[in-house]
FIPA-918875 format. One line per field, with one value per residue (C-alpha): residue number from 1; residue in three letters; x, y, z. Coordinates in steps of 0.1 Angstrom, whole numbers. Example, Ala and Ser with C-alpha at 12.3 -4.5 7.8 and 13.67 -1.06 7.14 Angstrom:
n (1,2)
res (Ala,Ser)
xx (123,137)
yy (-45,-11)
zz (78,71)
% end
This chain:
n (1,2,3,4,5,6,7,8,9,10,11,12,13,14,15,16,17,18,19,20,21,22,23,24,25,26,27,28,29,30,31,32,33,34,35,36,37,38,39,40,41,42,43,44,45,46,47,48,49,50,51,52,53,54,55,56,57,58,59,60,61,62,63,64,65,66,67,68,69,70,71,72,73,74,75,76,77,78,79,80,81,82,83,84,85,86,87,88,89,90,91,92,93,94,95,96,97,98,99,100,101,102,103,104,105,106,107,108,109,110,111,112,113,114,115,116,117,118,119,120,121,122,123,124,125,126,127,128,129,130,131,132,133,134,135,136,137,138,139,140,141,142,143,144,145,146,147,148,149,150,151,152,153,154,155,156,157,158,159,160,161,162,163,164,165,166,167,168,169,170,171,172,173,174,175,176,177,178,179,180,181,182,183,184,185,186,187,188,189,190,191,192,193,194,195,196,197,198,199,200,201,202,203,204,205,206,207,208,209,210,211,212,213,214,215,216,217,218,219,220,221,222,223,224,225,226,227,228,229,230,231,232,233,234,235,236,237,238,239,240,241,242,243,244,245,246,247,248,249,250,251,252,253,254,255,256,257,258,259,260,261,262,263,264,265,266,267,268,269,270,271,272,273,274,275,276,277,278,279,280,281)
res (Met,Ile,Asn,Ile,Gly,Leu,Thr,Gly,Trp,Gly,Asp,His,Pro,Ala,Ile,His,Glu,Gln,Asp,His,Met,Tyr,Gln,His,Lys,Leu,Ala,Ala,Tyr,Ala,Ser,His,Phe,Pro,Val,Val,Glu,Leu,Asp,Ala,Ala,Phe,Tyr,Ser,Leu,Met,Ser,His,Glu,Gln,Tyr,Arg,Lys,Trp,Glu,Lys,Gln,Thr,Pro,Lys,Asn,Phe,Ser,Phe,Ile,Ile,Lys,Ala,Phe,Ser,Ala,Phe,Thr,Gly,His,Asp,Arg,Gln,Ser,Tyr,Thr,Arg,Lys,Glu,Ile,Lys,Asp,Met,Phe,Gln,Ser,Tyr,Lys,Glu,Gly,Ile,Gln,Pro,Ile,Leu,Asp,Ala,Gln,Lys,Leu,Asn,Cys,Ile,Leu,Phe,Gln,Phe,Pro,Pro,Trp,Phe,Asp,Leu,Asn,Lys,Asp,Asn,Ile,Arg,Lys,Leu,Arg,Phe,Ile,Arg,Gln,Gln,Phe,Asp,Glu,Tyr,Ser,Leu,Ala,Leu,Glu,Phe,Arg,Asn,Arg,Thr,Trp,Phe,Glu,Glu,Ser,Val,Lys,Glu,Ser,Thr,Leu,Lys,Phe,Met,Glu,Glu,Glu,Lys,Trp,Ile,His,Ser,Ile,Cys,Asp,Glu,Pro,Gln,Ala,Gly,Val,Gly,Ser,Val,Pro,Ile,Val,Asp,Glu,Ala,Thr,His,Pro,Asp,Asn,Thr,Leu,Ile,Arg,Phe,His,Gly,Arg,Asn,Val,Met,Gly,Trp,Asn,Gln,Asn,Gly,Asn,Glu,Asn,Trp,Arg,Lys,Val,Arg,Phe,Leu,Tyr,Arg,Tyr,Asn,Ser,Glu,Glu,Leu,Thr,Glu,Trp,Lys,Asp,Arg,Ile,Val,Lys,Leu,Lys,Lys,Asp,Ser,Lys,Gln,Ile,Thr,Val,Leu,Phe,Asn,Asn,Asn,Ser,Gly,Gly,Asp,Ala,Tyr,Asp,Asn,Ala,Lys,Gln,Leu,Gln,Ser,Leu,Leu,Gly,Ile,Glu,Tyr,Glu,Asp,Leu,Asn,Pro,Ser,Gln,Ile,Asn,Leu,Phe)
xx (-72,-39,-46,-19,-16,4,6,-10,-29,-18,17,20,27,22,-16,-22,-1,-21,-52,-72,-108,-113,-120,-104,-70,-83,-112,-83,-62,-87,-86,-60,-54,-81,-69,-48,-33,-49,-20,-36,-53,-15,-19,-52,-82,-108,-143,-168,-181,-143,-139,-176,-161,-134,-154,-178,-144,-143,-158,-179,-151,-123,-108,-89,-61,-60,-35,-37,-35,-1,-9,-18,16,36,51,40,57,30,14,-22,-48,-65,-94,-82,-66,-103,-117,-92,-101,-139,-133,-112,-141,-167,-147,-139,-174,-186,-156,-172,-206,-196,-177,-140,-120,-94,-78,-62,-27,-8,28,48,80,115,118,85,110,99,91,62,46,46,30,1,-1,-10,-31,-52,-52,-68,-92,-104,-107,-123,-146,-120,-93,-57,-25,6,38,73,102,123,144,139,106,121,152,159,155,115,105,86,68,59,45,23,13,1,-20,-37,-43,-55,-31,-25,9,22,58,79,105,129,166,185,198,204,179,155,145,131,141,119,96,73,49,11,-6,-40,-64,-82,-55,-19,-1,32,48,73,96,125,163,180,200,221,185,170,183,180,218,215,201,176,165,157,122,127,157,142,121,142,148,133,128,145,133,146,140,104,100,116,83,60,72,66,34,25,35,18,-15,-15,-20,-41,-73,-62,-25,-26,6,14,44,60,89,80,109,115,81,91,60,35,59,70,34,27,56,44,14,20,46,19,-6,-36,-61,-87,-119,-144,-117,-130,-131,-104,-94,-76,-104,-134,-131)
yy (154,139,110,94,64,33,-4,-24,-11,-30,-28,11,18,54,48,19,31,67,54,30,39,13,-21,-31,-15,-9,18,29,32,52,82,89,78,79,53,18,-12,-42,-65,-102,-102,-112,-143,-157,-158,-143,-141,-115,-118,-106,-78,-66,-66,-48,-19,-16,-4,28,61,65,83,60,39,4,-6,-42,-63,-91,-126,-135,-169,-134,-123,-155,-152,-188,-201,-220,-231,-233,-236,-208,-222,-225,-191,-179,-194,-181,-144,-152,-162,-129,-110,-121,-117,-78,-73,-54,-29,-22,-23,4,26,21,4,26,3,-37,-34,-59,-61,-81,-101,-91,-118,-107,-91,-79,-99,-107,-137,-111,-84,-110,-120,-82,-80,-113,-101,-66,-80,-104,-73,-47,-29,-25,-1,-16,-8,-19,-23,-35,-49,-56,-27,-39,-23,13,13,44,25,10,35,56,25,8,36,40,0,12,44,24,-6,15,4,27,34,28,49,34,47,21,12,8,-27,-41,-56,-62,-28,3,35,70,73,99,96,94,66,70,102,92,79,76,57,61,36,46,13,33,33,6,-5,-31,-51,-49,-80,-110,-122,-148,-127,-144,-116,-102,-96,-75,-53,-46,-17,-2,33,69,95,128,163,170,137,143,176,161,145,172,187,155,150,187,180,146,161,178,147,129,135,116,110,79,76,49,44,8,19,3,-19,4,24,50,48,69,97,102,100,125,147,146,157,185,198,194,214,186,180,154,157,126,102,80,104,102,105,137,155,139,173)
zz (-17,2,24,49,66,77,68,91,126,152,155,164,201,197,189,216,245,244,232,255,248,222,226,188,173,142,159,177,147,129,151,139,103,74,51,61,41,51,52,62,30,13,38,35,16,44,48,41,76,88,66,76,115,100,83,112,131,108,101,66,52,59,33,35,8,5,-9,-32,-23,-25,-50,-74,-72,-71,-40,-32,-62,-69,-105,-108,-134,-151,-134,-99,-101,-117,-84,-61,-76,-72,-34,-25,-43,-22,11,1,-12,23,19,-16,-2,23,-5,19,-12,-20,-43,-43,-42,-61,-51,-72,-58,-67,-95,-113,-139,-175,-195,-222,-200,-169,-189,-204,-165,-157,-188,-173,-140,-150,-170,-141,-120,-145,-124,-92,-87,-85,-77,-91,-75,-87,-66,-99,-114,-148,-149,-146,-165,-183,-221,-208,-184,-203,-216,-184,-173,-208,-203,-166,-176,-206,-187,-155,-127,-103,-96,-64,-62,-37,-17,-5,-2,-38,-32,-67,-91,-65,-56,-77,-81,-72,-102,-97,-123,-121,-140,-134,-128,-100,-74,-67,-45,-22,-2,20,27,45,30,49,22,44,55,19,10,32,27,51,80,104,117,82,84,117,103,68,75,101,91,104,78,87,79,48,33,40,24,-9,-7,1,-31,-49,-40,-44,-82,-81,-73,-101,-121,-95,-77,-48,-36,-10,11,35,55,61,79,110,120,148,153,129,104,123,137,103,87,116,100,66,78,90,66,42,67,66,92,88,101,101,120,145,184,202,241,229,211,231,256)
% end
């Protein structure tokens, strides 16, 4: 199974300017794609009522990739006691429970910051997180190149496999230590995640640019680049029952078109989506 979607459902004119039959943007999005990244979970711990509202807007076979709260990955640069972090873990789990009850959790994505480098303390942190979320499907994404230097790459992949982390493979700009190369290796037999961040090398790092976040993911993949990924996905499918693909290159609104292009290249047509205006008649 190969499921293709986008990171977030609100900021896609290609969906919302053509589809006016839904009151909620998520419901409209779910008439186009079978999976979405729930990015709001990164910014705050939300109630189960909010997750239930989102779940109800999607069809039976839809799935969510829910981002881990920023305090879990160290993006907030704060220190917490073991009790404080465990209490936050519990609040997070209680919030997302409606997604699990509906069997719509694809995985929880732990995307770590560029300063999360390879060292013993960070390996211990990953083990601790995995223990606390033992019953959950977890994906791991690095943004620091030290994890995938040639001398340690195989050890990193072996660690991820042993700890049952789903590999979040990145296609992103090669912009120094705060980026990772394409490592197209599966580490979990059930699922592999691929995230397309674009290849805007000049915009990837802040470098004093005030509009950095607006242009960071400004990139449109061409047909040759997507065809290369078609071949990689076919290869990965041999090692993982499910491949989940997310396009995050949306600073210029390109994510939707690139997702549909890849879907076409792979010859995929999704059924059991929400009804759309196009297929009502």
